[in-house]
C-alpha angles and dihedrals in degrees: 000000000000143000092289089071092051104058092154094065119118118258116288093017123118130185124220139163116250123219090278093054095253117139113241132182127223132190114220126174130153112260094019131087116265111244140186111235116218126220127015128307108273095029121117090239091055093044093051093049091046090052091051092048093048090050092049095243107167128222120248113277141183123271086263089060093250124113112250136211087262089056089049090052090055090051093048089059090054094057125104090235091058094047089051093058121111111256091246092052092047090049092050095046091046090056091051093049097045094047092049097044091048095050123096118254089233137011108287093003119139094210115091128211089243090067095052113116109239091222091060095056113106132192088254089054091053092051091047092051093050090045090063089066096061091121093048106039095170090058091046091052091050092049091051090052089052092049090050090054092046092051093045092054089045089054091049091051094048095245092126134018099212137034113242090195094057110129093350100156119219114164107157120174093262114195121190126215111304125239121256122257121238089251091054091050090052092047092056092046092049091051100045116050125218107269097045120109089234092058091046092050090049092050093048091049094047101040099039098034092215129152126258096262093049092049092051090050097052114122131196088236089066091060112086095182095265104046146003125245114220134180105199114229094212100047101018085227114154111225136179111204119194110231114247111235091247091051092049090053092051092047089052090055095047120102111229114220103158142007093276120082089221107041135169121248086269092056094250124131121257120244116235091258097045091048089054089051091049091056094042089056092045092052091048092048089054087056094237122157118282092247092060100105135173092247089055088072088064088055089048091052090054092049093048092049091050093046088052088059098257117159123240090255091053090051089049089054091058103036096035097230112174097213132047091228091066093055094041090066088073097044091046092054092046092048091050090054092048093048092046092051091047090051093052091045089056093046099090133150127197115260126210127185120241120220090263089061094250119131119241127191118232 
């Protein structure tokens, strides 16, 4: 799709699809810097950027006169894609970007990654940066995603003419939070009595299998006495989750002092982050291992459903997975355990007693 299909564009503006198929708009005029224009033609954002470009107003740059990774981060936050992110995703990605940009490029170095000119970054630099995260692969994966976004926006703005992150492979063996063992579940329940907000939060996490943001957002008005209505923040999927008998019993014993099921001592709802902190403290107080995390209870819910013989589609109905493959992980693991146990049960050898009374296998 090119300029010919956008005859209503202002002078010196062309439209083109990027590598993801999204239509973007670029200002090009001889004697002036080429520039990516944000927003859609006719919007105030687009008009302001077009006016700047036509007047030759330059983007912020480093002291060396070259746009930096910090400049790219500013531009990322001006994009439509960024403004369309869920608040929780924007919060998480902001943390990744700020930690990376504020870190030194080498041990003891005074220069920070944020001051690195984008045009000076090579493919070897990208690989070296990611290589420093060998001990924390999740963090390395997140930093690579940030670098890809930074380079993409730099390409769009004409700061660079090639993407140094293109086809940089990084496939670490990422492992999510593990599920809890039965002993760990029992330990938490023994520590926190029914009636406490910590026990209620635990029960909601275990018996609904929902994510942190969805748990913090649960309201008493969504509970009809038999189940809880949820609209997942991540997938926007509307769910109705029947309340497990144990959960119903705990809900019946819980004092309601606000619209939120899990409320602060002042009756106000928890934010996603503060709810996570509440549960992290509760887990630590119960003296459980450091790798016992709130999200692990979602994994535990999937395991328990699979062990109970639920199908992948039934697990999807509770957890809200979007693909069958996600739910099949639980049923596959449960089926492996059942088949392994059945195999061992069939593996028998005749036994005869020796004169001493001891058993000996034939």
